[in-house]
C-alpha positions in Angstrom: 37.3 20.3 -44.5 33.7 19.1 -45.1 35.0 15.5 -45.4 36.7 15.8 -42.0 33.5 17.1 -40.3 31.4 14.3 -41.8 33.8 11.6 -40.7 32.1 11.7 -37.2 29.2 9.5 -38.6 26.6 12.0 -37.7 23.4 13.3 -39.3 24.4 16.9 -40.4 21.6 19.4 -41.1 21.7 20.7 -44.7 21.6 24.3 -43.6 25.0 23.8 -41.8 26.4 22.9 -45.2 24.9 25.9 -46.9 22.3 23.9 -48.8 18.8 25.5 -49.3 16.8 22.3 -48.6 14.8 22.8 -45.3 14.7 20.0 -42.8 17.1 17.9 -44.9 19.8 15.7 -43.6 22.8 13.9 -45.2 23.7 10.4 -44.0 27.4 10.0 -44.4 29.4 6.8 -44.3 33.2 7.4 -43.6 33.9 4.1 -45.1 33.4 5.7 -48.5 36.2 8.2 -47.9 39.3 7.6 -50.1 42.7 7.5 -48.4 45.7 9.3 -50.0 46.9 5.9 -51.2 43.6 5.3 -53.0 42.4 2.6 -50.7 39.0 2.8 -48.9 39.0 3.4 -45.1 37.7 0.3 -43.3 34.4 1.0 -41.5 33.5 -0.8 -38.3 31.2 -3.8 -38.9 27.5 -2.6 -38.8 26.8 -4.8 -35.8 29.7 -3.7 -33.6 29.8 -0.8 -31.1 31.6 2.2 -32.7 35.2 2.6 -31.4 34.6 0.3 -28.5 38.0 -1.0 -27.2 37.2 -3.7 -24.6 40.3 -2.9 -22.6 39.2 0.7 -22.2 36.0 -0.2 -20.3 34.8 2.6 -18.0 31.8 2.9 -15.7 30.8 6.4 -14.6 27.2 6.3 -13.3 24.0 4.3 -12.8 20.4 5.4 -12.9 18.4 5.0 -10.7 20.8 4.8 -7.8 18.3 3.4 -5.3 15.5 0.8 -5.3 13.0 -0.6 -2.8 13.6 -4.1 -1.3 11.4 -6.7 -3.0 11.1 -5.0 -6.4 10.4 -7.9 -8.7 11.6 -10.4 -6.1 8.3 -12.3 -5.8 7.8 -12.5 -9.6 6.7 -8.9 -10.2 8.3 -6.7 -12.9 12.1 -6.6 -12.6 13.9 -3.4 -11.6 15.8 -1.8 -14.5 19.0 0.2 -14.4 20.9 2.2 -17.0 24.7 2.1 -16.6 26.7 5.0 -18.2 30.3 4.6 -19.2 32.5 4.0 -22.3 33.8 1.2 -24.4 31.1 -1.2 -23.2 31.0 -4.1 -25.7 28.2 -6.6 -26.4 30.4 -9.3 -24.8 30.3 -7.6 -21.4 29.4 -9.8 -18.5 27.3 -8.2 -15.8 26.9 -9.5 -12.3 25.1 -8.2 -9.3 25.8 -8.9 -5.6 25.4 -7.3 -2.2 28.6 -5.9 -0.9 28.1 -7.2 2.6 28.3 -10.8 1.3 25.3 -11.9 3.3 23.3 -12.9 0.2 24.1 -14.8 -2.9 24.8 -13.1 -6.2 21.5 -12.1 -7.9 20.6 -13.5 -11.3 20.6 -10.9 -14.1 17.4 -11.1 -16.1 18.6 -9.3 -19.2 21.3 -6.9 -20.6 21.2 -4.6 -23.6 24.3 -2.6 -24.7 23.9 0.6 -26.8 25.6 0.5 -30.2 27.9 3.4 -29.3 29.3 1.5 -26.3 28.4 4.2 -23.8 25.5 2.7 -22.0 24.2 -0.7 -20.8 20.8 -1.5 -19.5 20.3 -4.2 -16.9 17.2 -5.9 -15.5 17.3 -7.7 -12.1 14.9 -8.9 -9.4 15.5 -7.5 -5.9 14.7 -10.2 -3.3 12.7 -9.7 -0.1 15.1 -9.7 2.8 13.3 -10.3 6.1 16.3 -9.2 8.0 16.3 -5.7 6.4 14.0 -3.4 8.3 12.5 -0.1 7.1 15.0 2.7 7.4 18.0 0.4 6.8 19.7 -0.2 3.5 22.1 -2.5 1.7 24.5 -1.8 -1.2 24.0 -3.8 -4.4 27.0 -3.7 -6.7 26.8 -4.2 -10.4 30.1 -5.3 -11.9 30.9 -5.1 -15.7 33.7 -7.3 -16.9 35.3 -7.7 -20.3 38.8 -8.3 -21.7 40.2 -8.7 -18.1 38.9 -5.2 -17.1 36.1 -4.5 -14.7 34.0 -1.5 -13.6 31.5 -1.2 -10.7 28.3 0.8 -10.1 26.5 0.8 -6.7 22.8 0.9 -6.0 21.2 1.5 -2.5 18.5 -1.1 -1.7 16.1 0.6 0.8 14.7 -1.8 3.4 11.0 -2.4 4.0 9.1 -4.3 6.8 7.2 -7.4 6.1 3.6 -7.3 7.5 1.7 -10.2 9.1 -1.8 -9.3 10.1 -3.2 -11.5 12.9 -6.8 -11.4 14.3 -7.7 -7.9 15.4 -11.2 -6.5 16.0 -10.0 -2.9 15.9 -6.8 -2.3 13.9 -6.1 1.4 13.5 -5.4 2.3 9.9 -2.7 4.8 11.1 -0.6 1.8 12.2 0.0 0.8 8.6 3.2 1.8 6.8 3.2 3.4 3.4 4.8 0.3 1.8 5.8 -3.3 2.8 7.9 -5.8 1.0 5.3 -8.6 1.6 1.9 -8.9 3.4 0.4 -12.0 4.9 -3.1 -12.1 6.6 -3.6 -14.9 9.0 -6.5 -13.7 11.1 -9.6 -11.6 10.6 -9.0 -7.9 10.8 -11.5 -5.0 11.2 -9.9 -1.6 10.4 -10.9 1.6 12.1 -10.0 5.2 11.5 -10.7 8.4 9.6 -8.6 7.7 6.5 -8.6 4.8 4.1 -6.9 1.5 4.9 -3.9 1.2 2.5 -2.1 -2.1 2.1 0.8 -1.8 -0.4 3.6 -4.3 -1.1 6.4 -4.5 -3.6 6.0 -8.3 -3.5 3.2 -10.8 -2.9 0.1 -10.3 -0.7 -1.5 -13.4 0.7 -5.0 -13.3 2.3 -5.8 -16.2 4.5 -8.6 -14.5 6.5 -11.1 -11.6 6.2 -10.2 -8.0 6.0 -13.0 -5.5 6.5 -13.6 -1.7 6.5 -17.3 -2.2 7.3 -19.4 0.3 9.1 -20.8 -0.9 12.4 -24.2 0.8 13.1 -23.5 4.5 13.7 -19.7 4.1 13.4 -18.5 4.5 9.7 -15.8 2.4 8.2 -12.4 4.0 7.7 -13.0 7.2 5.7 -16.7 6.5 5.5 -19.5 9.0 6.4 -21.6 8.9 9.4 -25.4 8.2 9.4 -27.8 11.0 10.5 -29.2 11.2 14.0 -32.7 12.1 15.0 -34.4 13.8 12.0 -30.9 14.5 10.5 -29.5 14.1 7.0 -26.9 11.4 6.6 -23.3 12.4 5.8 -21.7 13.2 3.4 -23.4 15.8 1.3 -25.7 14.7 -1.5 -24.8 11.1 -1.0 -26.4 10.9 2.4 -30.0 9.8 2.9 -32.6 12.4 3.7 -34.0 12.5 7.3 -37.4 11.2 8.2 -40.1 13.7 9.3 -41.3 13.8 12.9 -44.9 12.9 14.0 -46.5 12.3 10.6 -50.3 12.2 10.8 -50.4 10.4 7.5 -48.3 7.6 8.9 -50.2 6.8 12.0 -48.3 9.2 14.3 -44.9 7.4 13.7 -41.9 9.3 12.5 -41.0 8.8 8.9 -38.1 6.4 8.0 -34.8 7.9 6.9 -33.6 7.4 3.4 -30.8 5.0 2.5 -27.3 6.3 1.8 -26.1 6.2 -1.8 -22.7 5.8 -3.5 -22.3 3.3 -6.4 -26.1 2.9 -6.6 -29.0 4.8 -5.0 -30.4 3.6 -1.8 -34.2 3.3 -1.2 -36.8 5.6 0.3 -37.8 5.4 3.9 -41.4 4.9 4.6 -43.4 8.1 5.0 -43.6 11.5 3.5 -39.9 12.3 3.7 -36.8 10.1 3.8 -35.6 10.2 0.2 -32.4 8.3 -0.6 -29.1 10.1 -1.4 -27.7 10.7 -4.9 -25.0 8.3 -6.2 -21.6 9.9 -5.9 -18.0 9.4 -7.0 -16.9 7.4 -10.0 -16.2 3.8 -10.9 -12.4 4.3 -11.2 -12.4 5.6 -7.5 -10.2 8.6 -8.4 -9.5 10.2 -6.0 -9.4 7.5 -3.4 -9.2 10.1 -0.7 -12.1 12.6 -0.4 -11.6 16.0 1.1 -13.4 17.0 4.3 -17.1 16.1 4.4 -17.5 16.1 0.6 -19.4 13.3 -1.1 -16.9 11.3 -3.1 -15.6 7.8 -3.4 -16.7 6.4 0.0 -19.7 5.1 1.8 -22.4 7.7 2.6 -24.6 7.6 5.7 -28.3 6.8 5.9 -30.8 9.5 7.0 -31.9 9.6 10.6 -35.6 8.6 11.3 -38.2 11.0 12.6 -39.5 11.0 16.1 -42.9 9.3 16.9 -45.9 10.9 18.4 -45.5 8.9 21.6 -42.2 10.7 22.3 -38.5 9.8 22.0 -36.0 10.8 19.3 -35.9 9.5 15.8 -33.6 6.6 15.1 -29.9 6.7 14.0 -29.1 6.2 10.4 -26.5 3.5 9.5 -23.1 4.8 8.5 -21.3 4.3 5.3 -18.8 1.6 4.5 -15.1 2.5 4.5 -12.3 2.6 1.9 -9.6 0.1 1.4 -6.8 -0.2 -1.2 -4.8 -3.4 -1.7 -1.9 -3.2 -4.1 0.7 -5.9 -4.9 3.8 -5.4 -7.0 3.6 -9.2 -7.7 0.8 -11.7 -7.1 -2.2 -11.6 -4.9 -3.4 -14.9 -3.5 -6.7 -15.4 -1.6 -6.6 -18.7 0.3 -9.5 -17.9 2.7 -11.8 -15.1 3.8 -12.9 -12.0 1.9 -12.5 -8.2 1.7 -15.6 -6.2 2.6 -16.6 -2.5 2.8 -20.3 -2.9 3.8 -22.5 -0.1 5.1 -24.1 -0.1 8.5 -27.7 -0.9 9.4 -30.2 1.8 10.5 -31.5 1.6 14.0 -34.9 0.1 14.8 -37.6 0.7 17.5 -41.4 0.8 17.7 -43.4 4.0 17.1 -40.4 5.8 15.6 -39.0 6.3 12.1 -36.3 3.7 11.4 -32.8 4.9 10.4 -31.8 4.6 6.8 -29.0 2.1 6.0 -25.5 3.4 5.0 -24.2 2.7 1.5 -21.4 0.3 0.8 -17.9 1.7 0.6 -14.9 1.5 -1.9 -12.5 -1.3 -2.6 -9.5 -0.9 -5.0 -7.4 -4.0 -5.7 -4.3 -3.8 -7.9 -1.8 -6.6 -8.8 1.1 -6.5 -11.2 1.0 -10.3 -11.5 -1.9 -12.6 -11.0 -4.9 -12.8 -8.7 -5.7 -16.3 -7.4 -9.0 -17.0 -5.6 -11.5 -19.8 -5.6 -14.6 -17.6 -5.9 -16.0 -14.1 -5.2 -14.1 -12.5 -2.4 -15.0 -8.8 -2.6 -18.2 -7.0 -1.6 -19.4 -3.6 -0.7 -23.1 -3.9 0.2 -25.4 -1.3 1.6 -26.8 -1.6 5.2 -30.5 -2.4 5.8 -32.9 0.2 6.9 -34.1 0.1 10.4 -37.4 -1.7 11.1 -39.8 0.5 13.2 -43.2 2.1 12.9 -41.9 3.3 9.5 -39.0 1.5 8.0 -35.8 3.3 7.0 -34.6 2.9 3.4 -31.8 0.5 2.5 -28.3 1.7 1.6 -27.0 1.5 -1.9 -24.1 -0.5 -3.2 -20.5 0.7 -3.0 -17.9 0.6 -5.8 -15.1 -2.0 -6.5 -12.3 -1.7 -9.0 -9.8 -4.4 -9.9 -6.6 -3.9 -11.9 -4.8 -7.0 -13.0 -3.2 -8.3 -16.2 -5.0 -11.1 -18.0 -8.2 -12.5 -16.5 -9.2 -11.3 -13.0 -11.3 -14.4 -12.3 -14.3 -14.3 -10.0 -13.9 -11.3 -7.8 -17.3 -9.8 -6.8 -21.0 -9.8 -7.5 -22.3 -7.1 -5.1 -21.4 -4.9 -6.7 -19.8 -6.3 -9.9 -16.1 -5.1 -10.1 -15.0 -2.7 -12.8 -11.6 -3.3 -14.3 -9.0 -0.5 -14.2 -5.9 -0.4 -16.5 -3.1 -3.0 -16.1 -0.2 -3.6 -18.4 0.5 -7.2 -19.5 2.8 -9.1 -17.3 5.0 -10.0 -20.3 5.4 -6.3 -21.4 8.9 -5.7 -22.6 11.5 -4.6 -20.1 14.7 -3.9 -22.1 14.6 -3.4 -25.8 17.1 -2.6 -28.5 14.7 -1.0 -31.0 12.4 2.0 -30.5 9.1 0.5 -31.7 7.3 -1.9 -29.4 3.8 -3.3 -29.0 2.4 -3.5 -25.5 -0.9 -5.0 -24.3 -3.1 -3.1 -21.9 -5.9 -4.9 -20.0 -9.0 -3.1 -18.7 -12.8 -2.7 -18.7 -14.2 -3.6 -22.1 -15.4 -0.5 -24.0 -13.4 1.9 -21.7 -10.9 4.3 -23.2 -7.7 5.2 -21.2 -5.2 7.9 -22.0 -1.9 6.1 -22.9 1.3 8.2 -22.5 5.0 7.6 -23.2 6.7 10.1 -21.0 4.9 13.4 -21.6 3.6 12.3 -25.0 0.0 11.0 -25.4 -0.6 8.1 -27.8 -3.8 7.9 -29.9 -6.5 6.5 -27.7 -8.5 3.4 -28.5 -11.1 1.7 -26.4 -10.4 -1.7 -24.7 -12.0 -4.4 -26.8 -14.7 -6.9 -25.8 -12.0 -9.4 -24.7 -10.7 -7.0 -22.2 -7.4 -5.8 -23.8 -5.9 -3.5 -26.4 -2.5 -3.7 -28.1 -0.7 -0.3 -28.4 2.1 0.3 -30.9 4.5 2.7 -29.0 7.7 4.5 -30.1 10.2 4.9 -27.3 12.9 7.5 -26.6 16.5 6.4 -25.7 16.8 5.5 -22.0 14.1 5.0 -19.4 10.5 5.3 -20.7 7.6 5.6 -18.3 4.6 4.1 -20.1 1.3 5.0 -18.4 -2.4 4.3 -18.8 -4.4 7.1 -17.2 -7.9 6.9 -15.9 -8.3 10.6 -15.3 -5.9 13.1 -17.0 -6.7 15.8 -14.4 -5.4 13.6 -11.6 -1.9 12.6 -12.9 -0.3 13.2 -9.5 -2.4 10.4 -7.9 -1.2 6.8 -8.0 -4.7 5.4 -8.4 -5.2 7.4 -11.6 -2.1 5.9 -13.2 -0.9 2.4 -14.2 2.7 2.7 -15.2 5.6 0.5 -16.3 9.2 1.3 -17.2 10.7 0.2 -20.5 14.3 0.9 -21.3 15.4 1.4 -24.9 19.0 1.5 -25.9 19.8 1.6 -29.6 21.4 -1.8 -30.2 22.5 -3.5 -33.5 
């Protein structure tokens, strides 16, 4: 009876056999079983799927069963699918085509078949379809064929809009969709609103003109904080500049200048007794990218308002903080002209009054799964100037810039210098037939990121001086989400995670 049980080619715990060896297993080869006639039972060749009869092909399910338009279509990371079934052989031919016939058959990037013949993994690039609007969908059918037998599995491709931004001096951030398939900027755009400007695409983003979330005087950039009014602290919280004092005898009867707003760096003092700058806020990874309420966080902070002069009239308005913008491409980001800016506003100026403090620069987060191409620095988040008056306001501090891209980011910014977030190498494996892989992570030299495979953390190591670190990972069967984490307390936030999917199926 024991021989019959072992003939299933499984690993059997010793305790099940009554052996007193804890955590022991027996590896049994049914090819060693003698037949009644004394001959050995033939075992399947070690490199062939076990009991896979090509004529018995069956397809039962596919995971995931939906995908966004443009995933991998512009050269980003391919979409991966795991097809469940039975008797799938290594000779299977997999094709993919839309069922409506309006598009040609898609090229299959790679196929891996599990050695038990029950699963196949497929990688394919989903093209951008400019005729498929958001809310619409198409059916992509995978067909497996072998020995004259076929099996199908269908996937829903969800449509996305393509975005072309033309010149606009006041584009509301609320007009932006959560995701596009492709984004092209042809004219200068100034964004306005209370929340960050978010530009995300599954495919390429091409910038041919300037995008800005700059503050304009007293009006903050999107999600930035307002400058202080007459003798009023700048927003938000500790990052705002202090107000200037009214009618200072020590400063020739002029109001004191307001202090500069602070974020990535401290602003400067306003002239006079008061008017100290704010305190730097947030963090260089810009997590979270959205700050609650009026808290000081990852955004531009306002300059302090100036004090009133002895000759009458209110103190002068502090400049507001620069806004927040996120640009994320699932493929390449190409800058042909223009720049992206999140500058703070200037403090107001007038004689015999305290000048307003300048607002700090805001926040810029750029992410690309492929490459970034630009001819020179194209990002900046500078502080606004303090207002010139009887007593000058202080200047605003710098903002913060983070850039995530595999390989070398090139020349991105100098004011402030960009910090590199985590980005997995563009050539990281997609489908594998063995559990142990090595994957390269790019990022800020000297920075340590938490690397996880699913829910399991990998031993952390810092990024080397060349801007990368190779990680040896062990995968589980099926889809593996491999993530580099900037902040383990913020796992639900996209900006805190850089993740790729690697599919492992045990293959001979």
